[in-house]
VMD Tcl script that builds the backbone (N, CA, C; Angstrom):
set m [mol new atoms 351]
animate dup $m
set s [atomselect $m all]
$s set {name element resname resid chain x y z} {
  {N N MET 1 A 149.828 98.774 69.247}
  {CA C MET 1 A 151.181 98.830 69.744}
  {C C MET 1 A 151.296 100.005 70.706}
  {N N PRO 2 A 151.916 99.799 71.871}
  {CA C PRO 2 A 152.034 100.902 72.828}
  {C C PRO 2 A 152.939 102.009 72.307}
  {N N ILE 3 A 152.631 103.219 72.733}
  {CA C ILE 3 A 153.456 104.357 72.359}
  {C C ILE 3 A 154.662 104.391 73.278}
  {N N ARG 4 A 155.822 104.664 72.728}
  {CA C ARG 4 A 157.054 104.659 73.499}
  {C C ARG 4 A 156.971 105.664 74.650}
  {N N GLY 5 A 157.345 105.201 75.819}
  {CA C GLY 5 A 157.365 106.060 76.987}
  {C C GLY 5 A 156.061 106.086 77.767}
  {N N ARG 6 A 155.064 105.343 77.343}
  {CA C ARG 6 A 153.784 105.361 78.043}
  {C C ARG 6 A 153.540 104.091 78.853}
  {N N GLY 7 A 154.513 103.235 79.001}
  {CA C GLY 7 A 154.344 102.025 79.796}
  {C C GLY 7 A 153.872 100.846 78.964}
  {N N ARG 8 A 153.652 99.745 79.650}
  {CA C ARG 8 A 153.235 98.520 78.969}
  {C C ARG 8 A 151.739 98.546 78.681}
  {N N TRP 9 A 151.362 97.820 77.642}
  {CA C TRP 9 A 149.958 97.670 77.301}
  {C C TRP 9 A 149.287 96.860 78.400}
  {N N PRO 10 A 148.137 97.291 78.928}
  {CA C PRO 10 A 147.497 96.537 80.011}
  {C C PRO 10 A 147.034 95.164 79.527}
  {N N ARG 11 A 147.262 94.165 80.350}
  {CA C ARG 11 A 146.892 92.799 79.990}
  {C C ARG 11 A 145.418 92.556 80.256}
  {N N THR 12 A 144.836 91.661 79.463}
  {CA C THR 12 A 143.460 91.254 79.676}
  {C C THR 12 A 143.401 90.398 80.924}
  {N N PRO 13 A 142.462 90.676 81.839}
  {CA C PRO 13 A 142.361 89.864 83.049}
  {C C PRO 13 A 142.020 88.409 82.720}
  {N N VAL 14 A 142.891 87.498 83.124}
  {CA C VAL 14 A 142.722 86.074 82.848}
  {C C VAL 14 A 142.938 85.319 84.150}
  {N N ASP 15 A 142.149 84.279 84.351}
  {CA C ASP 15 A 142.344 83.416 85.499}
  {C C ASP 15 A 142.420 81.990 84.989}
  {N N GLU 16 A 143.555 81.349 85.188}
  {CA C GLU 16 A 143.737 79.980 84.731}
  {C C GLU 16 A 143.480 79.028 85.883}
  {N N CYS 17 A 142.745 77.971 85.595}
  {CA C CYS 17 A 142.408 76.971 86.611}
  {C C CYS 17 A 143.339 75.775 86.469}
  {N N ALA 18 A 143.184 74.847 87.394}
  {CA C ALA 18 A 144.021 73.651 87.380}
  {C C ALA 18 A 143.745 72.832 86.121}
  {N N PRO 19 A 144.789 72.273 85.498}
  {CA C PRO 19 A 144.564 71.429 84.334}
  {C C PRO 19 A 143.765 70.194 84.725}
  {N N GLY 20 A 142.940 69.735 83.822}
  {CA C GLY 20 A 142.112 68.573 84.104}
  {C C GLY 20 A 140.729 68.941 84.589}
  {N N GLY 21 A 140.475 70.217 84.841}
  {CA C GLY 21 A 139.147 70.653 85.260}
  {C C GLY 21 A 138.223 70.762 84.054}
  {N N VAL 22 A 136.959 71.018 84.300}
  {CA C VAL 22 A 136.019 71.123 83.195}
  {C C VAL 22 A 136.143 72.465 82.469}
  {N N ILE 23 A 136.606 73.507 83.152}
  {CA C ILE 23 A 136.867 74.801 82.521}
  {C C ILE 23 A 138.329 75.150 82.792}
  {N N THR 24 A 139.084 75.371 81.727}
  {CA C THR 24 A 140.517 75.606 81.870}
  {C C THR 24 A 140.862 77.064 82.153}
  {N N LYS 25 A 140.151 77.994 81.495}
  {CA C LYS 25 A 140.541 79.404 81.608}
  {C C LYS 25 A 139.307 80.306 81.581}
  {N N TYR 26 A 139.322 81.340 82.425}
  {CA C TYR 26 A 138.276 82.363 82.445}
  {C C TYR 26 A 138.895 83.660 81.949}
  {N N VAL 27 A 138.227 84.343 81.021}
  {CA C VAL 27 A 138.757 85.582 80.451}
  {C C VAL 27 A 137.657 86.643 80.474}
  {N N VAL 28 A 137.978 87.821 81.011}
  {CA C VAL 28 A 137.033 88.940 81.009}
  {C C VAL 28 A 137.637 90.106 80.249}
  {N N MET 29 A 136.781 91.048 79.878}
  {CA C MET 29 A 137.225 92.213 79.107}
  {C C MET 29 A 137.735 93.312 80.037}
  {N N ARG 30 A 138.534 94.213 79.476}
  {CA C ARG 30 A 139.021 95.365 80.235}
  {C C ARG 30 A 137.960 96.449 80.224}
  {N N LYS 31 A 136.997 96.291 81.077}
  {CA C LYS 31 A 135.892 97.241 81.211}
  {C C LYS 31 A 135.722 97.538 82.697}
  {N N PRO 32 A 134.894 98.522 83.039}
  {CA C PRO 32 A 134.684 98.813 84.461}
  {C C PRO 32 A 134.186 97.582 85.222}
  {N N HIS 33 A 134.650 97.427 86.432}
  {CA C HIS 33 A 134.259 96.328 87.326}
  {C C HIS 33 A 134.642 94.965 86.768}
  {N N HIS 34 A 135.834 94.840 86.191}
  {CA C HIS 34 A 136.230 93.545 85.627}
  {C C HIS 34 A 136.454 92.493 86.706}
  {N N GLU 35 A 136.721 92.900 87.951}
  {CA C GLU 35 A 136.852 91.931 89.044}
  {C C GLU 35 A 135.507 91.260 89.326}
  {N N LYS 36 A 134.445 92.073 89.307}
  {CA C LYS 36 A 133.102 91.531 89.518}
  {C C LYS 36 A 132.711 90.610 88.361}
  {N N ALA 37 A 133.114 90.969 87.151}
  {CA C ALA 37 A 132.813 90.140 85.980}
  {C C ALA 37 A 133.513 88.789 86.080}
  {N N LEU 38 A 134.763 88.785 86.543}
  {CA C LEU 38 A 135.499 87.531 86.704}
  {C C LEU 38 A 134.864 86.661 87.784}
  {N N ALA 39 A 134.452 87.272 88.877}
  {CA C ALA 39 A 133.788 86.512 89.943}
  {C C ALA 39 A 132.457 85.932 89.461}
  {N N LEU 40 A 131.713 86.689 88.673}
  {CA C LEU 40 A 130.439 86.218 88.135}
  {C C LEU 40 A 130.658 85.069 87.152}
  {N N LEU 41 A 131.666 85.185 86.310}
  {CA C LEU 41 A 131.979 84.127 85.342}
  {C C LEU 41 A 132.388 82.841 86.052}
  {N N LYS 42 A 133.181 82.963 87.119}
  {CA C LYS 42 A 133.568 81.785 87.903}
  {C C LYS 42 A 132.364 81.156 88.591}
  {N N GLU 43 A 131.479 81.992 89.100}
  {CA C GLU 43 A 130.279 81.494 89.773}
  {C C GLU 43 A 129.385 80.725 88.791}
  {N N ILE 44 A 129.233 81.249 87.591}
  {CA C ILE 44 A 128.436 80.579 86.557}
  {C C ILE 44 A 129.089 79.247 86.179}
  {N N GLY 45 A 130.401 79.251 86.006}
  {CA C GLY 45 A 131.109 78.019 85.666}
  {C C GLY 45 A 130.999 76.972 86.757}
  {N N HIS 46 A 131.077 77.412 87.992}
  {CA C HIS 46 A 130.996 76.484 89.118}
  {C C HIS 46 A 129.587 75.902 89.265}
  {N N ALA 47 A 128.562 76.696 88.941}
  {CA C ALA 47 A 127.179 76.245 89.087}
  {C C ALA 47 A 126.842 75.098 88.138}
  {N N VAL 48 A 127.503 75.037 86.993}
  {CA C VAL 48 A 127.179 74.034 85.976}
  {C C VAL 48 A 128.217 72.908 85.952}
  {N N GLN 49 A 129.178 72.962 86.833}
  {CA C GLN 49 A 130.282 72.001 86.839}
  {C C GLN 49 A 129.815 70.548 86.976}
  {N N THR 50 A 128.848 70.283 87.822}
  {CA C THR 50 A 128.355 68.918 88.023}
  {C C THR 50 A 127.712 68.380 86.747}
  {N N LEU 51 A 126.912 69.208 86.089}
  {CA C LEU 51 A 126.278 68.813 84.832}
  {C C LEU 51 A 127.329 68.499 83.762}
  {N N MET 52 A 128.366 69.314 83.709}
  {CA C MET 52 A 129.425 69.112 82.711}
  {C C MET 52 A 130.182 67.807 82.977}
  {N N ARG 53 A 130.483 67.530 84.231}
  {CA C ARG 53 A 131.181 66.271 84.558}
  {C C ARG 53 A 130.318 65.060 84.239}
  {N N MET 54 A 129.020 65.174 84.483}
  {CA C MET 54 A 128.096 64.080 84.240}
  {C C MET 54 A 128.068 63.696 82.747}
  {N N HIS 55 A 128.175 64.691 81.871}
  {CA C HIS 55 A 128.134 64.445 80.432}
  {C C HIS 55 A 129.519 64.353 79.798}
  {N N GLY 56 A 130.563 64.603 80.570}
  {CA C GLY 56 A 131.924 64.539 80.034}
  {C C GLY 56 A 132.291 65.732 79.168}
  {N N TRP 57 A 131.672 66.876 79.419}
  {CA C TRP 57 A 131.945 68.076 78.648}
  {C C TRP 57 A 133.082 68.865 79.272}
  {N N THR 58 A 133.885 69.497 78.432}
  {CA C THR 58 A 134.915 70.426 78.905}
  {C C THR 58 A 134.843 71.694 78.062}
  {N N VAL 59 A 135.231 72.783 78.661}
  {CA C VAL 59 A 135.322 74.072 77.980}
  {C C VAL 59 A 136.719 74.595 78.248}
  {N N HIS 60 A 137.472 74.866 77.195}
  {CA C HIS 60 A 138.837 75.358 77.393}
  {C C HIS 60 A 138.846 76.809 77.845}
  {N N VAL 61 A 137.982 77.639 77.234}
  {CA C VAL 61 A 137.950 79.058 77.590}
  {C C VAL 61 A 136.499 79.488 77.776}
  {N N LEU 62 A 136.204 80.022 78.951}
  {CA C LEU 62 A 134.910 80.648 79.211}
  {C C LEU 62 A 135.181 82.144 79.299}
  {N N ALA 63 A 134.642 82.905 78.340}
  {CA C ALA 63 A 135.021 84.307 78.200}
  {C C ALA 63 A 133.811 85.227 78.204}
  {N N GLU 64 A 134.087 86.474 78.564}
  {CA C GLU 64 A 133.078 87.520 78.493}
  {C C GLU 64 A 133.129 88.157 77.117}
  {N N MET 65 A 131.969 88.546 76.602}
  {CA C MET 65 A 131.927 89.305 75.353}
  {C C MET 65 A 130.961 90.471 75.523}
  {N N TYR 66 A 131.129 91.481 74.703}
  {CA C TYR 66 A 130.247 92.645 74.712}
  {C C TYR 66 A 129.984 93.044 73.263}
  {N N PRO 67 A 129.092 92.298 72.577}
  {CA C PRO 67 A 128.854 92.574 71.159}
  {C C PRO 67 A 127.986 93.813 70.945}
  {N N ARG 68 A 128.037 94.350 69.740}
  {CA C ARG 68 A 127.210 95.511 69.408}
  {C C ARG 68 A 125.735 95.138 69.341}
  {N N ASN 69 A 125.463 93.915 68.873}
  {CA C ASN 69 A 124.080 93.447 68.771}
  {C C ASN 69 A 123.549 93.181 70.180}
  {N N ALA 70 A 122.533 93.925 70.575}
  {CA C ALA 70 A 121.983 93.817 71.933}
  {C C ALA 70 A 121.274 92.490 72.181}
  {N N GLN 71 A 120.869 91.797 71.123}
  {CA C GLN 71 A 120.130 90.550 71.277}
  {C C GLN 71 A 121.045 89.334 71.384}
  {N N LEU 72 A 122.320 89.479 71.098}
  {CA C LEU 72 A 123.255 88.358 71.144}
  {C C LEU 72 A 123.716 88.144 72.589}
  {N N LEU 73 A 123.425 86.962 73.133}
  {CA C LEU 73 A 123.748 86.674 74.531}
  {C C LEU 73 A 124.925 85.727 74.696}
  {N N GLY 74 A 125.255 84.947 73.659}
  {CA C GLY 74 A 126.363 84.012 73.792}
  {C C GLY 74 A 126.771 83.422 72.461}
  {N N LEU 75 A 128.008 82.941 72.411}
  {CA C LEU 75 A 128.551 82.288 71.216}
  {C C LEU 75 A 129.306 81.041 71.631}
  {N N ASN 76 A 129.235 80.025 70.784}
  {CA C ASN 76 A 129.901 78.747 71.023}
  {C C ASN 76 A 130.866 78.524 69.862}
  {N N TYR 77 A 132.162 78.514 70.132}
  {CA C TYR 77 A 133.171 78.312 69.103}
  {C C TYR 77 A 133.702 76.886 69.159}
  {N N ASN 78 A 133.763 76.241 68.011}
  {CA C ASN 78 A 134.406 74.938 67.869}
  {C C ASN 78 A 133.836 73.893 68.833}
  {N N ARG 79 A 132.518 73.789 68.853}
  {CA C ARG 79 A 131.803 72.810 69.690}
  {C C ARG 79 A 132.201 72.874 71.161}
  {N N GLY 80 A 132.285 74.070 71.691}
  {CA C GLY 80 A 132.523 74.243 73.116}
  {C C GLY 80 A 133.964 74.455 73.520}
  {N N GLU 81 A 134.861 74.560 72.553}
  {CA C GLU 81 A 136.252 74.832 72.922}
  {C C GLU 81 A 136.361 76.204 73.590}
  {N N LYS 82 A 135.600 77.165 73.042}
  {CA C LYS 82 A 135.537 78.496 73.644}
  {C C LYS 82 A 134.077 78.919 73.668}
  {N N ILE 83 A 133.594 79.318 74.826}
  {CA C ILE 83 A 132.231 79.818 74.964}
  {C C ILE 83 A 132.304 81.246 75.482}
  {N N CYS 84 A 131.642 82.149 74.765}
  {CA C CYS 84 A 131.603 83.560 75.148}
  {C C CYS 84 A 130.197 83.906 75.614}
  {N N LEU 85 A 130.108 84.606 76.731}
  {CA C LEU 85 A 128.824 84.998 77.312}
  {C C LEU 85 A 128.761 86.508 77.488}
  {N N ARG 86 A 127.581 87.072 77.223}
  {CA C ARG 86 A 127.367 88.486 77.531}
  {C C ARG 86 A 127.055 88.579 79.017}
  {N N LEU 87 A 127.842 89.348 79.749}
  {CA C LEU 87 A 127.626 89.536 81.182}
  {C C LEU 87 A 127.005 90.888 81.495}
  {N N ARG 88 A 127.158 91.850 80.595}
  {CA C ARG 88 A 126.750 93.228 80.876}
  {C C ARG 88 A 125.535 93.640 80.045}
  {N N GLU 89 A 124.798 94.600 80.579}
  {CA C GLU 89 A 123.655 95.163 79.856}
  {C C GLU 89 A 124.143 95.851 78.591}
  {N N SER 90 A 123.337 95.828 77.543}
  {CA C SER 90 A 123.749 96.451 76.283}
  {C C SER 90 A 123.753 97.973 76.368}
  {N N SER 91 A 122.952 98.524 77.254}
  {CA C SER 91 A 122.863 99.982 77.372}
  {C C SER 91 A 123.879 100.582 78.347}
  {N N ASP 92 A 124.429 99.760 79.248}
  {CA C ASP 92 A 125.345 100.270 80.273}
  {C C ASP 92 A 126.426 99.232 80.561}
  {N N GLU 93 A 127.686 99.593 80.295}
  {CA C GLU 93 A 128.799 98.661 80.490}
  {C C GLU 93 A 129.034 98.285 81.949}
  {N N SER 94 A 128.615 99.135 82.874}
  {CA C SER 94 A 128.891 98.860 84.279}
  {C C SER 94 A 127.761 98.083 84.963}
  {N N ALA 95 A 126.632 97.885 84.272}
  {CA C ALA 95 A 125.510 97.122 84.836}
  {C C ALA 95 A 125.552 95.693 84.293}
  {N N PHE 96 A 125.318 94.726 85.168}
  {CA C PHE 96 A 125.402 93.323 84.779}
  {C C PHE 96 A 124.013 92.718 84.603}
  {N N LEU 97 A 123.925 91.716 83.722}
  {CA C LEU 97 A 122.696 90.946 83.565}
  {C C LEU 97 A 122.472 90.111 84.820}
  {N N THR 98 A 121.276 89.573 84.970}
  {CA C THR 98 A 121.002 88.740 86.138}
  {C C THR 98 A 121.742 87.406 86.003}
  {N N ARG 99 A 122.038 86.811 87.128}
  {CA C ARG 99 A 122.744 85.531 87.159}
  {C C ARG 99 A 121.946 84.453 86.422}
  {N N ASP 100 A 120.623 84.461 86.597}
  {CA C ASP 100 A 119.770 83.462 85.956}
  {C C ASP 100 A 119.795 83.586 84.433}
  {N N ALA 101 A 119.802 84.803 83.916}
  {CA C ALA 101 A 119.837 85.003 82.465}
  {C C ALA 101 A 121.150 84.474 81.876}
  {N N ILE 102 A 122.254 84.748 82.561}
  {CA C ILE 102 A 123.559 84.284 82.083}
  {C C ILE 102 A 123.650 82.767 82.190}
  {N N LEU 103 A 123.163 82.215 83.296}
  {CA C LEU 103 A 123.190 80.771 83.508}
  {C C LEU 103 A 122.345 80.035 82.467}
  {N N THR 104 A 121.178 80.571 82.141}
  {CA C THR 104 A 120.321 79.976 81.119}
  {C C THR 104 A 121.010 79.961 79.764}
  {N N THR 105 A 121.653 81.054 79.402}
  {CA C THR 105 A 122.384 81.129 78.139}
  {C C THR 105 A 123.513 80.119 78.104}
  {N N TYR 106 A 124.250 79.990 79.191}
  {CA C TYR 106 A 125.390 79.070 79.256}
  {C C TYR 106 A 124.931 77.620 79.103}
  {N N VAL 107 A 123.870 77.240 79.811}
  {CA C VAL 107 A 123.352 75.877 79.706}
  {C C VAL 107 A 122.832 75.609 78.290}
  {N N CYS 108 A 122.186 76.587 77.688}
  {CA C CYS 108 A 121.695 76.446 76.318}
  {C C CYS 108 A 122.856 76.213 75.347}
  {N N LEU 109 A 123.944 76.948 75.506}
  {CA C LEU 109 A 125.106 76.777 74.632}
  {C C LEU 109 A 125.771 75.420 74.858}
  {N N LEU 110 A 125.823 74.964 76.095}
  {CA C LEU 110 A 126.405 73.651 76.388}
  {C C LEU 110 A 125.578 72.530 75.767}
  {N N CYS 111 A 124.269 72.637 75.890}
  {CA C CYS 111 A 123.390 71.588 75.348}
  {C C CYS 111 A 123.363 71.593 73.833}
  {N N SER 112 A 123.503 72.752 73.222}
  {CA C SER 112 A 123.450 72.829 71.765}
  {C C SER 112 A 124.659 72.156 71.117}
  {N N ARG 113 A 125.748 72.042 71.830}
  {CA C ARG 113 A 126.935 71.404 71.251}
  {C C ARG 113 A 126.716 69.913 71.024}
  {N N GLN 114 A 125.791 69.302 71.741}
  {CA C GLN 114 A 125.484 67.885 71.556}
  {C C GLN 114 A 124.722 67.641 70.261}
  {N N HIS 115 A 123.915 68.616 69.846}
  {CA C HIS 115 A 123.014 68.424 68.717}
  {C C HIS 115 A 123.533 69.032 67.423}
  {N N VAL 116 A 124.731 69.585 67.435}
  {CA C VAL 116 A 125.325 70.149 66.223}
  {C C VAL 116 A 126.020 69.038 65.471}
  {N N ALA 117 A 125.752 68.928 64.179}
  {CA C ALA 117 A 126.363 67.855 63.383}
  {C C ALA 117 A 127.801 68.143 63.042}
}
mol reanalyze $m
mol bondsrecalc $m
mol representation Tube
mol addrep $m
C-alpha cells in the first residue's frame, strides 16, 4: 500500500493487443530497461505467431519473470493461458539473455502444452 503523500504506486508496464490475436497481453516487470524487455517480448511473440496460428494455439498473457532459481527459464500456467519467460541474466538484472535462448524456451513451452494430460 502506498504511503500517504508519496504519490501513486507505479503500475506494471502492460501492453494489450487487439482481441482475437494469438497473444492478448504482454507484461514486463518493473526493472531497469523495461522498455527493452517489452520490445523483446513482443519480438518473441511475433516470431512464433505463424506457428501458433497453424496449430490454433492462443496465449492470454505472455509475461516476463525473474525467479531466484537461475536454471528456471520459463513457466506454463493452465495449459498456455499464461506463459512466463526469463528475459534477463540471473547474475545481472540489466543484461538480457540471447533472443535464441528465449525463443527456444518459448517454443518448448508451447509444444509441451500439447502433450500434457
